[in-house]
mmCIF file of the N, C-alpha and C atoms, coordinates in Angstrom:
data_MODEL
# 
_entry.id   MODEL 
# 
loop_
_atom_site.group_PDB 
_atom_site.id 
_atom_site.type_symbol 
_atom_site.label_atom_id 
_atom_site.label_alt_id 
_atom_site.label_comp_id 
_atom_site.label_asym_id 
_atom_site.label_entity_id 
_atom_site.label_seq_id 
_atom_site.pdbx_PDB_ins_code 
_atom_site.Cartn_x 
_atom_site.Cartn_y 
_atom_site.Cartn_z 
_atom_site.occupancy 
_atom_site.B_iso_or_equiv 
_atom_site.pdbx_formal_charge 
_atom_site.auth_seq_id 
_atom_site.auth_comp_id 
_atom_site.auth_asym_id 
_atom_site.auth_atom_id 
_atom_site.pdbx_PDB_model_num 
ATOM 1   N N  . MET A 1 1  ? 1.955   -12.726 3.450   1.00 0.00 ? 1  MET A N  1 
ATOM 2   C CA . MET A 1 1  ? 1.928   -11.319 3.145   1.00 0.00 ? 1  MET A CA 1 
ATOM 3   C C  . MET A 1 1  ? 2.844   -11.041 1.959   1.00 0.00 ? 1  MET A C  1 
ATOM 4   N N  . PRO A 1 2  ? 2.311   -11.108 0.772   1.00 0.00 ? 2  PRO A N  1 
ATOM 5   C CA . PRO A 1 2  ? 3.150   -10.828 -0.396  1.00 0.00 ? 2  PRO A CA 1 
ATOM 6   C C  . PRO A 1 2  ? 3.645   -9.376  -0.412  1.00 0.00 ? 2  PRO A C  1 
ATOM 7   N N  . THR A 1 3  ? 4.949   -9.218  -0.412  1.00 0.00 ? 3  THR A N  1 
ATOM 8   C CA . THR A 1 3  ? 5.542   -7.894  -0.543  1.00 0.00 ? 3  THR A CA 1 
ATOM 9   C C  . THR A 1 3  ? 5.595   -7.544  -2.021  1.00 0.00 ? 3  THR A C  1 
ATOM 10  N N  . VAL A 1 4  ? 5.097   -6.382  -2.361  1.00 0.00 ? 4  VAL A N  1 
ATOM 11  C CA . VAL A 1 4  ? 5.120   -5.935  -3.746  1.00 0.00 ? 4  VAL A CA 1 
ATOM 12  C C  . VAL A 1 4  ? 6.433   -5.226  -4.027  1.00 0.00 ? 4  VAL A C  1 
ATOM 13  N N  . ILE A 1 5  ? 6.810   -4.300  -3.140  1.00 0.00 ? 5  ILE A N  1 
ATOM 14  C CA . ILE A 1 5  ? 8.020   -3.515  -3.352  1.00 0.00 ? 5  ILE A CA 1 
ATOM 15  C C  . ILE A 1 5  ? 8.422   -2.854  -2.036  1.00 0.00 ? 5  ILE A C  1 
ATOM 16  N N  . VAL A 1 6  ? 9.710   -2.600  -1.895  1.00 0.00 ? 6  VAL A N  1 
ATOM 17  C CA . VAL A 1 6  ? 10.224  -1.823  -0.764  1.00 0.00 ? 6  VAL A CA 1 
ATOM 18  C C  . VAL A 1 6  ? 10.917  -0.601  -1.343  1.00 0.00 ? 6  VAL A C  1 
ATOM 19  N N  . ILE A 1 7  ? 10.486  0.571   -0.925  1.00 0.00 ? 7  ILE A N  1 
ATOM 20  C CA . ILE A 1 7  ? 11.052  1.827   -1.401  1.00 0.00 ? 7  ILE A CA 1 
ATOM 21  C C  . ILE A 1 7  ? 11.365  2.704   -0.199  1.00 0.00 ? 7  ILE A C  1 
ATOM 22  N N  . ARG A 1 8  ? 12.620  3.151   -0.126  1.00 0.00 ? 8  ARG A N  1 
ATOM 23  C CA . ARG A 1 8  ? 13.043  4.055   0.944   1.00 0.00 ? 8  ARG A CA 1 
ATOM 24  C C  . ARG A 1 8  ? 12.674  3.525   2.332   1.00 0.00 ? 8  ARG A C  1 
ATOM 25  N N  . GLY A 1 9  ? 12.705  2.219   2.475   1.00 0.00 ? 9  GLY A N  1 
ATOM 26  C CA . GLY A 1 9  ? 12.408  1.596   3.755   1.00 0.00 ? 9  GLY A CA 1 
ATOM 27  C C  . GLY A 1 9  ? 10.937  1.319   3.994   1.00 0.00 ? 9  GLY A C  1 
ATOM 28  N N  . TYR A 1 10 ? 10.072  1.783   3.108   1.00 0.00 ? 10 TYR A N  1 
ATOM 29  C CA . TYR A 1 10 ? 8.634   1.520   3.217   1.00 0.00 ? 10 TYR A CA 1 
ATOM 30  C C  . TYR A 1 10 ? 8.322   0.226   2.472   1.00 0.00 ? 10 TYR A C  1 
ATOM 31  N N  . ARG A 1 11 ? 7.711   -0.709  3.177   1.00 0.00 ? 11 ARG A N  1 
ATOM 32  C CA . ARG A 1 11 ? 7.340   -1.983  2.553   1.00 0.00 ? 11 ARG A CA 1 
ATOM 33  C C  . ARG A 1 11 ? 5.876   -1.932  2.162   1.00 0.00 ? 11 ARG A C  1 
ATOM 34  N N  . PHE A 1 12 ? 5.607   -2.098  0.888   1.00 0.00 ? 12 PHE A N  1 
ATOM 35  C CA . PHE A 1 12 ? 4.249   -2.099  0.360   1.00 0.00 ? 12 PHE A CA 1 
ATOM 36  C C  . PHE A 1 12 ? 3.849   -3.547  0.116   1.00 0.00 ? 12 PHE A C  1 
ATOM 37  N N  . PHE A 1 13 ? 2.699   -3.932  0.662   1.00 0.00 ? 13 PHE A N  1 
ATOM 38  C CA . PHE A 1 13 ? 2.295   -5.334  0.621   1.00 0.00 ? 13 PHE A CA 1 
ATOM 39  C C  . PHE A 1 13 ? 0.784   -5.459  0.732   1.00 0.00 ? 13 PHE A C  1 
ATOM 40  N N  . PHE A 1 14 ? 0.308   -6.672  0.514   1.00 0.00 ? 14 PHE A N  1 
ATOM 41  C CA . PHE A 1 14 ? -1.071  -7.002  0.836   1.00 0.00 ? 14 PHE A CA 1 
ATOM 42  C C  . PHE A 1 14 ? -1.081  -8.358  1.527   1.00 0.00 ? 14 PHE A C  1 
ATOM 43  N N  . TYR A 1 15 ? -2.162  -8.622  2.212   1.00 0.00 ? 15 TYR A N  1 
ATOM 44  C CA . TYR A 1 15 ? -2.320  -9.904  2.903   1.00 0.00 ? 15 TYR A CA 1 
ATOM 45  C C  . TYR A 1 15 ? -2.902  -10.923 1.929   1.00 0.00 ? 15 TYR A C  1 
ATOM 46  N N  . SER A 1 16 ? -2.523  -12.162 2.079   1.00 0.00 ? 16 SER A N  1 
ATOM 47  C CA . SER A 1 16 ? -2.986  -13.201 1.151   1.00 0.00 ? 16 SER A CA 1 
ATOM 48  C C  . SER A 1 16 ? -4.496  -13.417 1.232   1.00 0.00 ? 16 SER A C  1 
ATOM 49  N N  . ASN A 1 17 ? -5.130  -12.974 2.311   1.00 0.00 ? 17 ASN A N  1 
ATOM 50  C CA . ASN A 1 17 ? -6.583  -13.116 2.439   1.00 0.00 ? 17 ASN A CA 1 
ATOM 51  C C  . ASN A 1 17 ? -7.285  -11.761 2.343   1.00 0.00 ? 17 ASN A C  1 
ATOM 52  N N  . ASP A 1 18 ? -6.641  -10.782 1.712   1.00 0.00 ? 18 ASP A N  1 
ATOM 53  C CA . ASP A 1 18 ? -7.230  -9.448  1.578   1.00 0.00 ? 18 ASP A CA 1 
ATOM 54  C C  . ASP A 1 18 ? -8.499  -9.490  0.751   1.00 0.00 ? 18 ASP A C  1 
ATOM 55  N N  . HIS A 1 19 ? -9.221  -8.404  0.765   1.00 0.00 ? 19 HIS A N  1 
ATOM 56  C CA . HIS A 1 19 ? -10.527 -8.288  0.124   1.00 0.00 ? 19 HIS A CA 1 
ATOM 57  C C  . HIS A 1 19 ? -10.606 -6.957  -0.608  1.00 0.00 ? 19 HIS A C  1 
ATOM 58  N N  . GLU A 1 20 ? -11.575 -6.843  -1.474  1.00 0.00 ? 20 GLU A N  1 
ATOM 59  C CA . GLU A 1 20 ? -11.790 -5.580  -2.169  1.00 0.00 ? 20 GLU A CA 1 
ATOM 60  C C  . GLU A 1 20 ? -12.393 -4.568  -1.199  1.00 0.00 ? 20 GLU A C  1 
ATOM 61  N N  . PRO A 1 21 ? -12.251 -3.290  -1.440  1.00 0.00 ? 21 PRO A N  1 
ATOM 62  C CA . PRO A 1 21 ? -11.690 -2.684  -2.633  1.00 0.00 ? 21 PRO A CA 1 
ATOM 63  C C  . PRO A 1 21 ? -10.170 -2.879  -2.698  1.00 0.00 ? 21 PRO A C  1 
ATOM 64  N N  . ILE A 1 22 ? -9.635  -2.749  -3.896  1.00 0.00 ? 22 ILE A N  1 
ATOM 65  C CA . ILE A 1 22 ? -8.197  -2.925  -4.106  1.00 0.00 ? 22 ILE A CA 1 
ATOM 66  C C  . ILE A 1 22 ? -7.453  -1.894  -3.265  1.00 0.00 ? 22 ILE A C  1 
ATOM 67  N N  . HIS A 1 23 ? -6.520  -2.382  -2.471  1.00 0.00 ? 23 HIS A N  1 
ATOM 68  C CA . HIS A 1 23 ? -5.769  -1.500  -1.579  1.00 0.00 ? 23 HIS A CA 1 
ATOM 69  C C  . HIS A 1 23 ? -4.368  -2.052  -1.364  1.00 0.00 ? 23 HIS A C  1 
ATOM 70  N N  . ILE A 1 24 ? -3.534  -1.239  -0.744  1.00 0.00 ? 24 ILE A N  1 
ATOM 71  C CA . ILE A 1 24 ? -2.164  -1.634  -0.416  1.00 0.00 ? 24 ILE A CA 1 
ATOM 72  C C  . ILE A 1 24 ? -1.906  -1.266  1.038   1.00 0.00 ? 24 ILE A C  1 
ATOM 73  N N  . HIS A 1 25 ? -1.124  -2.097  1.707   1.00 0.00 ? 25 HIS A N  1 
ATOM 74  C CA . HIS A 1 25 ? -0.676  -1.799  3.064   1.00 0.00 ? 25 HIS A CA 1 
ATOM 75  C C  . HIS A 1 25 ? 0.764   -1.330  2.983   1.00 0.00 ? 25 HIS A C  1 
ATOM 76  N N  . VAL A 1 26 ? 1.149   -0.490  3.914   1.00 0.00 ? 26 VAL A N  1 
ATOM 77  C CA . VAL A 1 26 ? 2.534   -0.030  3.969   1.00 0.00 ? 26 VAL A CA 1 
ATOM 78  C C  . VAL A 1 26 ? 2.974   -0.041  5.417   1.00 0.00 ? 26 VAL A C  1 
ATOM 79  N N  . GLU A 1 27 ? 4.233   -0.440  5.628   1.00 0.00 ? 27 GLU A N  1 
ATOM 80  C CA . GLU A 1 27 ? 4.774   -0.435  6.985   1.00 0.00 ? 27 GLU A CA 1 
ATOM 81  C C  . GLU A 1 27 ? 6.231   -0.012  6.952   1.00 0.00 ? 27 GLU A C  1 
ATOM 82  N N  . LYS A 1 28 ? 6.616   0.569   8.045   1.00 0.00 ? 28 LYS A N  1 
ATOM 83  C CA . LYS A 1 28 ? 8.009   0.938   8.272   1.00 0.00 ? 28 LYS A CA 1 
ATOM 84  C C  . LYS A 1 28 ? 8.171   1.044   9.774   1.00 0.00 ? 28 LYS A C  1 
ATOM 85  N N  . ASP A 1 29 ? 9.148   0.332   10.296  1.00 0.00 ? 29 ASP A N  1 
ATOM 86  C CA . ASP A 1 29 ? 9.349   0.276   11.743  1.00 0.00 ? 29 ASP A CA 1 
ATOM 87  C C  . ASP A 1 29 ? 8.052   -0.175  12.404  1.00 0.00 ? 29 ASP A C  1 
ATOM 88  N N  . ASN A 1 30 ? 7.517   0.573   13.348  1.00 0.00 ? 30 ASN A N  1 
ATOM 89  C CA . ASN A 1 30 ? 6.277   0.172   14.023  1.00 0.00 ? 30 ASN A CA 1 
ATOM 90  C C  . ASN A 1 30 ? 5.085   0.976   13.507  1.00 0.00 ? 30 ASN A C  1 
ATOM 91  N N  . LYS A 1 31 ? 5.170   1.430   12.262  1.00 0.00 ? 31 LYS A N  1 
ATOM 92  C CA . LYS A 1 31 ? 4.129   2.265   11.673  1.00 0.00 ? 31 LYS A CA 1 
ATOM 93  C C  . LYS A 1 31 ? 3.444   1.498   10.548  1.00 0.00 ? 31 LYS A C  1 
ATOM 94  N N  . THR A 1 32 ? 2.138   1.708   10.412  1.00 0.00 ? 32 THR A N  1 
ATOM 95  C CA . THR A 1 32 ? 1.389   1.031   9.358   1.00 0.00 ? 32 THR A CA 1 
ATOM 96  C C  . THR A 1 32 ? 0.348   1.979   8.765   1.00 0.00 ? 32 THR A C  1 
ATOM 97  N N  . ALA A 1 33 ? -0.047  1.667   7.545   1.00 0.00 ? 33 ALA A N  1 
ATOM 98  C CA . ALA A 1 33 ? -1.132  2.398   6.901   1.00 0.00 ? 33 ALA A CA 1 
ATOM 99  C C  . ALA A 1 33 ? -1.777  1.485   5.865   1.00 0.00 ? 33 ALA A C  1 
ATOM 100 N N  . LYS A 1 34 ? -3.004  1.831   5.531   1.00 0.00 ? 34 LYS A N  1 
ATOM 101 C CA . LYS A 1 34 ? -3.751  1.130   4.486   1.00 0.00 ? 34 LYS A CA 1 
ATOM 102 C C  . LYS A 1 34 ? -4.280  2.187   3.536   1.00 0.00 ? 34 LYS A C  1 
ATOM 103 N N  . ILE A 1 35 ? -4.089  1.965   2.231   1.00 0.00 ? 35 ILE A N  1 
ATOM 104 C CA . ILE A 1 35 ? -4.472  2.956   1.233   1.00 0.00 ? 35 ILE A CA 1 
ATOM 105 C C  . ILE A 1 35 ? -5.263  2.273   0.126   1.00 0.00 ? 35 ILE A C  1 
ATOM 106 N N  . ASN A 1 36 ? -6.474  2.759   -0.116  1.00 0.00 ? 36 ASN A N  1 
ATOM 107 C CA . ASN A 1 36 ? -7.243  2.280   -1.262  1.00 0.00 ? 36 ASN A CA 1 
ATOM 108 C C  . ASN A 1 36 ? -6.597  2.817   -2.526  1.00 0.00 ? 36 ASN A C  1 
ATOM 109 N N  . LEU A 1 37 ? -6.585  1.994   -3.568  1.00 0.00 ? 37 LEU A N  1 
ATOM 110 C CA . LEU A 1 37 ? -5.933  2.379   -4.808  1.00 0.00 ? 37 LEU A CA 1 
ATOM 111 C C  . LEU A 1 37 ? -6.880  3.013   -5.826  1.00 0.00 ? 37 LEU A C  1 
ATOM 112 N N  . VAL A 1 38 ? -8.154  2.667   -5.774  1.00 0.00 ? 38 VAL A N  1 
ATOM 113 C CA . VAL A 1 38 ? -9.138  3.230   -6.698  1.00 0.00 ? 38 VAL A CA 1 
ATOM 114 C C  . VAL A 1 38 ? -10.431 3.485   -5.931  1.00 0.00 ? 38 VAL A C  1 
ATOM 115 N N  . PRO A 1 39 ? -10.746 4.714   -5.593  1.00 0.00 ? 39 PRO A N  1 
ATOM 116 C CA . PRO A 1 39 ? -9.910  5.901   -5.772  1.00 0.00 ? 39 PRO A CA 1 
ATOM 117 C C  . PRO A 1 39 ? -8.789  5.910   -4.732  1.00 0.00 ? 39 PRO A C  1 
ATOM 118 N N  . LEU A 1 40 ? -7.759  6.657   -5.009  1.00 0.00 ? 40 LEU A N  1 
ATOM 119 C CA . LEU A 1 40 ? -6.607  6.738   -4.120  1.00 0.00 ? 40 LEU A CA 1 
ATOM 120 C C  . LEU A 1 40 ? -6.998  7.508   -2.861  1.00 0.00 ? 40 LEU A C  1 
ATOM 121 N N  . GLU A 1 41 ? -7.022  6.804   -1.720  1.00 0.00 ? 41 GLU A N  1 
ATOM 122 C CA . GLU A 1 41 ? -7.382  7.463   -0.469  1.00 0.00 ? 41 GLU A CA 1 
ATOM 123 C C  . GLU A 1 41 ? -6.829  6.684   0.713   1.00 0.00 ? 41 GLU A C  1 
ATOM 124 N N  . LEU A 1 42 ? -6.424  7.426   1.713   1.00 0.00 ? 42 LEU A N  1 
ATOM 125 C CA . LEU A 1 42 ? -5.935  6.833   2.948   1.00 0.00 ? 42 LEU A CA 1 
ATOM 126 C C  . LEU A 1 42 ? -7.119  6.279   3.728   1.00 0.00 ? 42 LEU A C  1 
ATOM 127 N N  . VAL A 1 43 ? -7.037  5.009   4.094   1.00 0.00 ? 43 VAL A N  1 
ATOM 128 C CA . VAL A 1 43 ? -8.095  4.375   4.870   1.00 0.00 ? 43 VAL A CA 1 
ATOM 129 C C  . VAL A 1 43 ? -7.796  4.508   6.357   1.00 0.00 ? 43 VAL A C  1 
ATOM 130 N N  . LYS A 1 44 ? -6.558  4.177   6.720   1.00 0.00 ? 44 LYS A N  1 
ATOM 131 C CA . LYS A 1 44 ? -6.156  4.301   8.122   1.00 0.00 ? 44 LYS A CA 1 
ATOM 132 C C  . LYS A 1 44 ? -4.648  4.372   8.210   1.00 0.00 ? 44 LYS A C  1 
ATOM 133 N N  . SER A 1 45 ? -4.197  4.927   9.318   1.00 0.00 ? 45 SER A N  1 
ATOM 134 C CA . SER A 1 45 ? -2.763  5.058   9.549   1.00 0.00 ? 45 SER A CA 1 
ATOM 135 C C  . SER A 1 45 ? -2.506  4.955   11.039  1.00 0.00 ? 45 SER A C  1 
ATOM 136 N N  . ARG A 1 46 ? -1.384  4.348   11.367  1.00 0.00 ? 46 ARG A N  1 
ATOM 137 C CA . ARG A 1 46 ? -0.988  4.247   12.775  1.00 0.00 ? 46 ARG A CA 1 
ATOM 138 C C  . ARG A 1 46 ? 0.481   4.616   12.886  1.00 0.00 ? 46 ARG A C  1 
ATOM 139 N N  . ASN A 1 47 ? 0.749   5.711   13.563  1.00 0.00 ? 47 ASN A N  1 
ATOM 140 C CA . ASN A 1 47 ? 2.083   6.189   13.931  1.00 0.00 ? 47 ASN A CA 1 
ATOM 141 C C  . ASN A 1 47 ? 2.854   6.907   12.821  1.00 0.00 ? 47 ASN A C  1 
ATOM 142 N N  . PHE A 1 48 ? 2.340   6.972   11.596  1.00 0.00 ? 48 PHE A N  1 
ATOM 143 C CA . PHE A 1 48 ? 3.010   7.763   10.578  1.00 0.00 ? 48 PHE A CA 1 
ATOM 144 C C  . PHE A 1 48 ? 2.712   9.241   10.821  1.00 0.00 ? 48 PHE A C  1 
ATOM 145 N N  . THR A 1 49 ? 3.703   10.091  10.585  1.00 0.00 ? 49 THR A N  1 
ATOM 146 C CA . THR A 1 49 ? 3.499   11.532  10.688  1.00 0.00 ? 49 THR A CA 1 
ATOM 147 C C  . THR A 1 49 ? 2.854   12.032  9.391   1.00 0.00 ? 49 THR A C  1 
ATOM 148 N N  . ALA A 1 50 ? 2.372   13.249  9.431   1.00 0.00 ? 50 ALA A N  1 
ATOM 149 C CA . ALA A 1 50 ? 1.769   13.846  8.236   1.00 0.00 ? 50 ALA A CA 1 
ATOM 150 C C  . ALA A 1 50 ? 2.787   13.931  7.098   1.00 0.00 ? 50 ALA A C  1 
ATOM 151 N N  . SER A 1 51 ? 4.024   14.257  7.415   1.00 0.00 ? 51 SER A N  1 
ATOM 152 C CA . SER A 1 51 ? 5.046   14.355  6.363   1.00 0.00 ? 51 SER A CA 1 
ATOM 153 C C  . SER A 1 51 ? 5.353   12.980  5.777   1.00 0.00 ? 51 SER A C  1 
ATOM 154 N N  . GLU A 1 52 ? 5.347   11.935  6.602   1.00 0.00 ? 52 GLU A N  1 
ATOM 155 C CA . GLU A 1 52 ? 5.556   10.579  6.087   1.00 0.00 ? 52 GLU A CA 1 
ATOM 156 C C  . GLU A 1 52 ? 4.387   10.158  5.195   1.00 0.00 ? 52 GLU A C  1 
ATOM 157 N N  . LEU A 1 53 ? 3.179   10.503  5.590   1.00 0.00 ? 53 LEU A N  1 
ATOM 158 C CA . LEU A 1 53 ? 2.017   10.157  4.787   1.00 0.00 ? 53 LEU A CA 1 
ATOM 159 C C  . LEU A 1 53 ? 2.049   10.862  3.438   1.00 0.00 ? 53 LEU A C  1 
ATOM 160 N N  . LYS A 1 54 ? 2.596   12.056  3.399   1.00 0.00 ? 54 LYS A N  1 
ATOM 161 C CA . LYS A 1 54 ? 2.748   12.769  2.126   1.00 0.00 ? 54 LYS A CA 1 
ATOM 162 C C  . LYS A 1 54 ? 3.724   12.022  1.213   1.00 0.00 ? 54 LYS A C  1 
ATOM 163 N N  . ILE A 1 55 ? 4.822   11.545  1.779   1.00 0.00 ? 55 ILE A N  1 
ATOM 164 C CA . ILE A 1 55 ? 5.799   10.751  1.024   1.00 0.00 ? 55 ILE A CA 1 
ATOM 165 C C  . ILE A 1 55 ? 5.156   9.455   0.534   1.00 0.00 ? 55 ILE A C  1 
ATOM 166 N N  . ILE A 1 56 ? 4.437   8.792   1.418   1.00 0.00 ? 56 ILE A N  1 
ATOM 167 C CA . ILE A 1 56 ? 3.779   7.528   1.069   1.00 0.00 ? 56 ILE A CA 1 
ATOM 168 C C  . ILE A 1 56 ? 2.785   7.737   -0.065  1.00 0.00 ? 56 ILE A C  1 
ATOM 169 N N  . ARG A 1 57 ? 1.998   8.794   0.029   1.00 0.00 ? 57 ARG A N  1 
ATOM 170 C CA . ARG A 1 57 ? 1.012   9.067   -1.033  1.00 0.00 ? 57 ARG A CA 1 
ATOM 171 C C  . ARG A 1 57 ? 1.715   9.245   -2.383  1.00 0.00 ? 57 ARG A C  1 
ATOM 172 N N  . LYS A 1 58 ? 2.812   9.965   -2.386  1.00 0.00 ? 58 LYS A N  1 
ATOM 173 C CA . LYS A 1 58 ? 3.557   10.178  -3.632  1.00 0.00 ? 58 LYS A CA 1 
ATOM 174 C C  . LYS A 1 58 ? 4.076   8.844   -4.172  1.00 0.00 ? 58 LYS A C  1 
ATOM 175 N N  . LEU A 1 59 ? 4.606   8.001   -3.287  1.00 0.00 ? 59 LEU A N  1 
ATOM 176 C CA . LEU A 1 59 ? 5.112   6.695   -3.704  1.00 0.00 ? 59 LEU A CA 1 
ATOM 177 C C  . LEU A 1 59 ? 3.986   5.814   -4.248  1.00 0.00 ? 59 LEU A C  1 
ATOM 178 N N  . VAL A 1 60 ? 2.829   5.888   -3.609  1.00 0.00 ? 60 VAL A N  1 
ATOM 179 C CA . VAL A 1 60 ? 1.688   5.107   -4.086  1.00 0.00 ? 60 VAL A CA 1 
ATOM 180 C C  . VAL A 1 60 ? 1.231   5.618   -5.449  1.00 0.00 ? 60 VAL A C  1 
ATOM 181 N N  . GLU A 1 61 ? 1.170   6.940   -5.608  1.00 0.00 ? 61 GLU A N  1 
ATOM 182 C CA . GLU A 1 61 ? 0.785   7.499   -6.910  1.00 0.00 ? 61 GLU A CA 1 
ATOM 183 C C  . GLU A 1 61 ? 1.745   7.031   -8.000  1.00 0.00 ? 61 GLU A C  1 
ATOM 184 N N  . GLU A 1 62 ? 3.039   7.040   -7.712  1.00 0.00 ? 62 GLU A N  1 
ATOM 185 C CA . GLU A 1 62 ? 4.046   6.643   -8.694  1.00 0.00 ? 62 GLU A CA 1 
ATOM 186 C C  . GLU A 1 62 ? 3.979   5.157   -9.037  1.00 0.00 ? 62 GLU A C  1 
ATOM 187 N N  . ASN A 1 63 ? 3.470   4.349   -8.122  1.00 0.00 ? 63 ASN A N  1 
ATOM 188 C CA . ASN A 1 63 ? 3.453   2.893   -8.309  1.00 0.00 ? 63 ASN A CA 1 
ATOM 189 C C  . ASN A 1 63 ? 2.049   2.306   -8.339  1.00 0.00 ? 63 ASN A C  1 
ATOM 190 N N  . GLN A 1 64 ? 1.058   3.152   -8.487  1.00 0.00 ? 64 GLN A N  1 
ATOM 191 C CA . GLN A 1 64 ? -0.335  2.716   -8.414  1.00 0.00 ? 64 GLN A CA 1 
ATOM 192 C C  . GLN A 1 64 ? -0.646  1.602   -9.412  1.00 0.00 ? 64 GLN A C  1 
ATOM 193 N N  . LEU A 1 65 ? -0.213  1.750   -10.647 1.00 0.00 ? 65 LEU A N  1 
ATOM 194 C CA . LEU A 1 65 ? -0.496  0.718   -11.651 1.00 0.00 ? 65 LEU A CA 1 
ATOM 195 C C  . LEU A 1 65 ? 0.197   -0.601  -11.333 1.00 0.00 ? 65 LEU A C  1 
ATOM 196 N N  . LEU A 1 66 ? 1.412   -0.532  -10.818 1.00 0.00 ? 66 LEU A N  1 
ATOM 197 C CA . LEU A 1 66 ? 2.119   -1.747  -10.394 1.00 0.00 ? 66 LEU A CA 1 
ATOM 198 C C  . LEU A 1 66 ? 1.343   -2.450  -9.289  1.00 0.00 ? 66 LEU A C  1 
ATOM 199 N N  . PHE A 1 67 ? 0.888   -1.688  -8.291  1.00 0.00 ? 67 PHE A N  1 
ATOM 200 C CA . PHE A 1 67 ? 0.140   -2.285  -7.180  1.00 0.00 ? 67 PHE A CA 1 
ATOM 201 C C  . PHE A 1 67 ? -1.147  -2.934  -7.671  1.00 0.00 ? 67 PHE A C  1 
ATOM 202 N N  . ILE A 1 68 ? -1.850  -2.267  -8.570  1.00 0.00 ? 68 ILE A N  1 
ATOM 203 C CA . ILE A 1 68 ? -3.093  -2.835  -9.104  1.00 0.00 ? 68 ILE A CA 1 
ATOM 204 C C  . ILE A 1 68 ? -2.798  -4.099  -9.905  1.00 0.00 ? 68 ILE A C  1 
ATOM 205 N N  . ASP A 1 69 ? -1.763  -4.059  -10.728 1.00 0.00 ? 69 ASP A N  1 
ATOM 206 C CA . ASP A 1 69 ? -1.386  -5.247  -11.506 1.00 0.00 ? 69 ASP A CA 1 
ATOM 207 C C  . ASP A 1 69 ? -1.032  -6.417  -10.601 1.00 0.00 ? 69 ASP A C  1 
ATOM 208 N N  . LYS A 1 70 ? -0.257  -6.165  -9.556  1.00 0.00 ? 70 LYS A N  1 
ATOM 209 C CA . LYS A 1 70 ? 0.147   -7.235  -8.637  1.00 0.00 ? 70 LYS A CA 1 
ATOM 210 C C  . LYS A 1 70 ? -1.054  -7.770  -7.878  1.00 0.00 ? 70 LYS A C  1 
ATOM 211 N N  . TRP A 1 71 ? -1.972  -6.893  -7.480  1.00 0.00 ? 71 TRP A N  1 
ATOM 212 C CA . TRP A 1 71 ? -3.203  -7.324  -6.806  1.00 0.00 ? 71 TRP A CA 1 
ATOM 213 C C  . TRP A 1 71 ? -3.966  -8.280  -7.716  1.00 0.00 ? 71 TRP A C  1 
ATOM 214 N N  . ASN A 1 72 ? -4.203  -7.846  -8.960  1.00 0.00 ? 72 ASN A N  1 
ATOM 215 C CA . ASN A 1 72 ? -4.963  -8.670  -9.904  1.00 0.00 ? 72 ASN A CA 1 
ATOM 216 C C  . ASN A 1 72 ? -4.252  -9.985  -10.211 1.00 0.00 ? 72 ASN A C  1 
ATOM 217 N N  . GLU A 1 73 ? -2.955  -9.933  -10.340 1.00 0.00 ? 73 GLU A N  1 
ATOM 218 C CA . GLU A 1 73 ? -2.169  -11.138 -10.596 1.00 0.00 ? 73 GLU A CA 1 
ATOM 219 C C  . GLU A 1 73 ? -2.312  -12.137 -9.451  1.00 0.00 ? 73 GLU A C  1 
ATOM 220 N N  . PHE A 1 74 ? -2.243  -11.653 -8.223  1.00 0.00 ? 74 PHE A N  1 
ATOM 221 C CA . PHE A 1 74 ? -2.292  -12.538 -7.059  1.00 0.00 ? 74 PHE A CA 1 
ATOM 222 C C  . PHE A 1 74 ? -3.716  -13.060 -6.815  1.00 0.00 ? 74 PHE A C  1 
ATOM 223 N N  . PHE A 1 75 ? -4.707  -12.168 -6.831  1.00 0.00 ? 75 PHE A N  1 
ATOM 224 C CA . PHE A 1 75 ? -6.039  -12.564 -6.424  1.00 0.00 ? 75 PHE A CA 1 
ATOM 225 C C  . PHE A 1 75 ? -6.889  -13.139 -7.556  1.00 0.00 ? 75 PHE A C  1 
ATOM 226 N N  . ASN A 1 76 ? -6.469  -12.962 -8.788  1.00 0.00 ? 76 ASN A N  1 
ATOM 227 C CA . ASN A 1 76 ? -7.262  -13.497 -9.898  1.00 0.00 ? 76 ASN A CA 1 
ATOM 228 C C  . ASN A 1 76 ? -6.660  -14.753 -10.499 1.00 0.00 ? 76 ASN A C  1 
ATOM 229 N N  . ASN A 1 77 ? -5.680  -15.332 -9.839  1.00 0.00 ? 77 ASN A N  1 
ATOM 230 C CA . ASN A 1 77 ? -5.086  -16.600 -10.309 1.00 0.00 ? 77 ASN A CA 1 
ATOM 231 C C  . ASN A 1 77 ? -5.555  -17.755 -9.484  1.00 0.00 ? 77 ASN A C  1 
# 
């Protein structure tokens, strides 16, 4: 599970056997979510509150290009 970045305790990562569409996983404590990057949309969430999901969305928007670059770097090599 390559970790891309940890921000404010949220770990953004993808699985080494992940598949398209390009997406990022996020976890904190016992909470998880999956977010498609293009277009930006929440796929699923478990145990995150609405306010946490708002924070996560903002963090994903701010780092969207980094996540896409890291995805392409990992899966296209």
